[in-house]
C-alpha positions as CSV (number, residue, x, y, z in Angstrom):
1,M,-17.8,-10.7,-53.2
2,N,-20.0,-11.9,-50.3
3,K,-20.4,-8.9,-47.9
4,I,-21.1,-11.0,-44.8
5,P,-17.6,-12.7,-44.6
6,L,-16.0,-9.4,-45.3
7,I,-17.8,-7.8,-42.4
8,L,-16.8,-10.6,-40.1
9,L,-13.2,-10.3,-41.3
10,L,-13.2,-6.5,-40.5
11,A,-14.7,-7.1,-37.1
12,F,-12.0,-9.7,-36.4
13,L,-9.2,-7.4,-37.4
14,H,-10.7,-4.6,-35.4
15,S,-10.9,-6.8,-32.3
16,C,-7.3,-7.8,-32.8
17,A,-6.3,-4.1,-33.1
18,Q,-8.0,-3.4,-29.8
19,K,-6.1,-6.1,-27.8
20,P,-4.6,-4.5,-24.7
21,W,-0.9,-3.7,-24.9
22,H,1.2,-4.7,-21.9
23,G,4.7,-4.1,-23.4
24,D,7.2,-6.8,-22.4
25,L,5.0,-7.8,-19.4
26,T,3.0,-11.0,-19.6
27,Y,-0.6,-10.4,-18.5
28,L,-1.8,-13.0,-15.9
29,G,-5.1,-11.7,-14.8
30,K,-7.4,-9.0,-13.5
31,L,-7.2,-8.3,-9.7
32,P,-10.4,-8.2,-7.7
33,S,-12.1,-4.9,-7.2
34,K,-11.0,-5.0,-3.5
35,L,-7.5,-4.4,-4.8
36,N,-8.0,-1.2,-6.8
37,E,-5.0,0.4,-5.0
38,V,-2.7,-2.6,-4.6
39,S,0.5,-1.3,-3.1
40,G,2.5,-4.5,-2.2
41,I,2.7,-8.2,-3.0
42,T,4.8,-11.1,-1.9
43,T,4.9,-14.9,-2.2
44,N,6.9,-17.8,-0.8
45,N,5.8,-20.6,-3.1
46,G,5.0,-18.9,-6.4
47,A,1.4,-20.0,-6.3
48,L,-0.2,-18.0,-3.6
49,I,0.4,-14.2,-3.6
50,W,-0.3,-12.0,-0.6
51,A,-1.3,-8.4,-1.3
52,I,-2.3,-5.1,0.5
53,E,-3.7,-1.7,-0.3
54,D,-2.3,1.6,0.8
55,N,-3.6,4.7,2.7
56,G,-7.4,5.0,3.2
57,N,-8.1,1.3,2.7
58,K,-8.9,-1.6,5.1
59,N,-6.6,-3.3,7.5
60,Q,-6.7,-6.4,5.3
61,L,-4.2,-8.9,4.0
62,Y,-5.4,-10.6,0.8
63,A,-4.4,-13.8,-0.9
64,I,-4.8,-14.2,-4.6
65,N,-3.7,-16.9,-7.1
66,L,-1.7,-16.5,-10.3
67,Q,-4.7,-15.5,-12.2
68,G,-5.4,-12.6,-9.9
69,K,-8.5,-14.3,-8.2
70,L,-9.1,-13.7,-4.5
71,V,-8.6,-16.9,-2.5
72,K,-8.8,-15.6,1.1
73,Q,-8.3,-12.6,3.3
74,F,-7.4,-11.7,6.9
75,K,-8.0,-8.7,9.1
76,I,-5.0,-7.2,10.9
77,K,-6.8,-6.6,14.3
78,N,-4.2,-4.6,16.3
79,A,-2.8,-2.1,13.7
80,K,-4.3,0.6,11.6
81,N,-3.6,1.1,7.9
82,H,-1.9,4.5,8.1
83,D,-0.3,4.0,4.8
84,W,0.7,0.4,4.0
85,E,3.1,0.5,1.0
86,D,4.9,-2.8,0.5
87,L,5.2,-6.4,1.6
88,A,8.2,-8.6,2.4
89,R,8.6,-12.2,3.6
90,D,11.2,-14.1,5.6
91,P,12.3,-17.7,5.2
92,N,9.8,-18.8,7.9
93,G,6.9,-17.4,6.0
94,N,6.3,-14.4,8.2
95,I,5.1,-11.4,6.3
96,Y,6.2,-7.8,7.0
97,I,3.8,-4.9,6.1
98,G,5.6,-1.6,5.5
99,D,3.4,1.0,7.2
100,F,5.9,3.7,6.2
101,G,4.1,5.7,3.5
102,N,4.9,9.3,4.2
103,N,3.9,11.5,1.2
104,N,4.3,14.8,3.0
105,N,7.3,13.7,5.1
106,K,5.4,14.6,8.3
107,R,5.0,11.2,10.0
108,D,6.7,10.4,13.2
109,N,5.0,7.0,13.7
110,L,6.7,4.9,11.0
111,R,6.5,1.2,11.6
112,I,6.7,-2.2,10.1
113,L,4.1,-4.9,11.1
114,K,5.3,-8.5,11.4
115,V,2.5,-10.9,10.5
116,P,3.0,-14.6,11.7
117,N,3.0,-16.9,8.7
118,P,-0.6,-16.6,7.5
119,D,-0.4,-20.0,5.7
120,N,-0.5,-21.6,9.2
121,T,-3.8,-20.2,10.4
122,T,-7.5,-20.6,9.6
123,D,-8.5,-17.6,11.6
124,T,-10.0,-14.5,10.0
125,E,-8.1,-12.1,12.2
126,I,-4.3,-11.9,12.9
127,K,-2.4,-10.1,15.6
128,V,0.9,-8.5,14.6
129,E,4.1,-7.4,16.2
130,K,5.3,-3.8,15.6
131,I,8.7,-2.7,14.5
132,N,8.9,1.1,15.1
133,F,11.7,3.1,13.5
134,H,12.9,6.6,12.6
135,Y,15.3,8.2,10.2
136,P,18.1,9.9,12.1
137,E,18.8,12.2,9.1
138,Q,15.4,13.7,9.3
139,K,15.4,16.6,11.7
140,K,12.2,18.5,10.7
141,F,8.7,17.2,10.0
142,P,8.4,18.1,7.2
143,P,11.9,19.1,6.1
144,K,12.4,21.8,3.5
145,K,11.4,20.9,-0.1
146,S,14.9,20.1,-1.2
147,K,15.1,17.3,1.4
148,L,11.8,15.5,0.9
149,R,13.2,12.0,0.7
150,F,11.7,10.3,3.8
151,D,8.7,8.8,2.1
152,C,9.0,5.0,1.5
153,E,7.1,2.5,-0.7
154,A,9.7,-0.3,-1.0
155,F,11.5,-2.8,1.1
156,F,12.7,-6.4,1.3
157,Y,13.9,-8.9,4.0
158,N,17.4,-10.3,4.1
159,D,19.5,-11.9,6.9
160,N,17.3,-10.7,9.8
161,H,17.1,-7.2,8.5
162,L,14.7,-5.1,6.5
163,Y,16.1,-2.9,3.7
164,L,14.1,0.2,2.9
165,I,14.4,2.3,-0.3
166,T,12.9,5.8,0.0
167,K,11.0,7.7,-2.6
168,D,12.2,11.1,-3.9
169,R,9.6,13.9,-3.4
170,A,12.2,16.7,-3.3
171,Q,12.2,19.8,-5.4
172,P,14.2,19.9,-7.6
173,Y,13.6,16.2,-8.4
174,L,16.8,14.2,-8.8
175,G,15.5,10.6,-8.7
176,K,17.6,10.0,-5.5
177,A,16.7,7.2,-3.1
178,Y,18.2,6.5,0.3
179,I,18.8,2.9,1.3
180,Y,18.1,2.2,5.0
181,K,18.5,-0.9,7.2
182,V,16.3,-1.8,10.1
183,P,16.4,-5.0,12.4
184,A,13.5,-7.3,11.7
185,K,12.5,-7.6,15.3
186,K,10.0,-6.0,17.6
187,G,11.1,-2.7,19.2
188,D,12.0,0.9,18.6
189,H,14.9,1.3,16.1
190,T,17.1,3.9,14.5
191,A,17.2,3.2,10.7
192,E,20.8,2.9,9.5
193,L,21.6,4.8,6.2
194,I,23.8,2.4,4.1
195,G,23.7,3.9,0.6
196,E,22.1,6.1,-2.0
197,F,20.8,5.4,-5.5
198,I,19.8,7.7,-8.4
199,S,17.4,5.9,-10.8
200,C,16.6,8.6,-13.4
201,T,15.3,12.1,-13.4
202,N,11.7,11.8,-14.8
203,N,9.5,12.2,-11.8
204,Q,6.7,10.3,-13.5
205,F,8.6,7.0,-13.8
206,C,11.8,7.1,-11.7
207,S,10.5,7.1,-8.1
208,I,11.0,3.7,-6.4
209,T,7.6,2.2,-5.7
210,G,8.5,-1.4,-4.8
211,A,11.4,-3.8,-4.1
212,A,12.1,-7.5,-3.9
213,I,14.9,-10.0,-3.5
214,S,15.1,-13.3,-5.3
215,P,14.8,-16.6,-3.3
216,D,18.5,-17.3,-3.7
217,G,19.4,-13.8,-2.5
218,K,21.4,-13.0,-5.6
219,K,19.1,-10.5,-7.3
220,I,17.4,-7.4,-6.0
221,A,14.8,-5.6,-8.1
222,L,13.5,-2.1,-7.6
223,L,10.4,-1.0,-9.4
224,G,9.3,2.3,-11.0
225,S,6.3,3.0,-13.2
226,G,7.5,1.0,-16.2
227,F,11.1,0.3,-15.1
228,I,12.9,-2.4,-13.2
229,W,16.4,-1.7,-11.7
230,L,18.0,-5.1,-11.3
231,F,21.1,-5.5,-9.1
232,T,23.4,-8.5,-9.0
233,D,27.0,-9.2,-7.8
234,F,26.5,-7.1,-4.7
235,D,27.5,-7.1,-1.0
236,V,24.6,-7.7,1.3
237,D,24.2,-4.2,2.7
238,D,24.9,-1.6,0.0
239,F,23.6,-3.6,-2.9
240,T,23.7,-0.5,-5.1
241,Q,27.5,-1.0,-5.5
242,G,26.8,-4.2,-7.4
243,K,26.1,-4.7,-11.1
244,L,23.1,-2.7,-12.3
245,Q,20.8,-3.5,-15.3
246,T,18.0,-1.0,-16.1
247,I,15.0,-2.7,-17.7
248,D,12.3,-0.8,-19.5
249,V,9.2,-3.1,-19.6
250,L,7.5,-0.7,-22.2
251,H,4.3,-0.4,-20.2
252,R,3.5,2.8,-18.4
253,T,0.9,2.3,-15.6
254,Q,1.0,2.9,-11.9
255,Q,3.1,-0.1,-11.0
256,E,3.7,-0.2,-7.2
257,S,4.1,-3.9,-6.4
258,I,6.8,-6.4,-7.2
259,C,8.0,-9.8,-5.9
260,F,10.0,-12.8,-7.2
261,K,8.0,-15.9,-8.1
262,D,11.3,-17.7,-8.5
263,N,14.9,-16.8,-9.2
264,H,14.1,-15.9,-12.8
265,T,10.5,-14.7,-12.8
266,I,9.2,-11.4,-11.4
267,L,5.6,-10.7,-10.6
268,I,4.2,-7.1,-10.9
269,A,0.9,-5.6,-10.0
270,D,-0.5,-2.1,-10.8
271,E,-3.2,0.1,-9.4
272,Q,-6.4,1.0,-11.2
273,S,-6.1,4.3,-13.0
274,K,-9.1,5.3,-15.1
275,T,-9.4,2.4,-17.7
276,K,-5.9,1.0,-17.1
277,G,-4.3,-1.2,-14.4
278,R,-5.5,-3.4,-11.6
279,N,-3.7,-6.3,-13.3
280,L,-1.2,-9.0,-12.4
281,Y,1.8,-9.5,-14.7
282,S,4.9,-11.6,-14.9
283,Y,8.3,-10.7,-16.4
284,T,11.0,-13.3,-17.2
285,L,14.6,-12.2,-16.6
286,D,17.2,-13.1,-19.2
């Protein structure tokens, strides 16, 4: 037998075996190196995706396409990136930056930044409005270890309000999240506690790292590292009382960003972690 074709065949089979595995997610593209720590994404047309990074990164809002390629970027000129953790968007195209990352539950300067529709400007810098808020249930900064549930990495916009889902950092870990409601307008606000949700009890995968609502307002998706918790048939405020479907996407990376491309398609991005991540994916709902 000719050895050369055999060698080529073995090389081909080896390359196939090394093809990256993304579970049930569809790989769309590699994100630019500027988005090593992407923490939030949003879109209003399914073609252009806006993205941010979290604590320690620049005060920049990035636009990428569906292949993950950088299209443009803006500097937020009157607000610092204390810990930007998620993005939301309203029907007018305004973008909300959740500056509410609070790993140690010590912050007393939580805020959401309202960015006027960036699709309507050619400037390289944008000025934002500030929506300040506090959690009335938090009495100490930080609280004792069993009450460390005032970090937040997830929110969405609906009906002139912003819905925040907190991240469990308590000991012991229960996978419990609080659902808060804040008016989507400039000012100082007291967040209203409207519900609680227990995802699961594995602290590697069960903390809520992102949230999104479908364009028709009928689906709400919460994200963990490899899981989607999908709610339907809910009342507007405490959506956790609706129908819940837990989806394992069979891909374990640091997934922190989620949005709906349309009513049936979800977009997800993950952070760079060693040789994995910094990718853009899609997931089609049944």
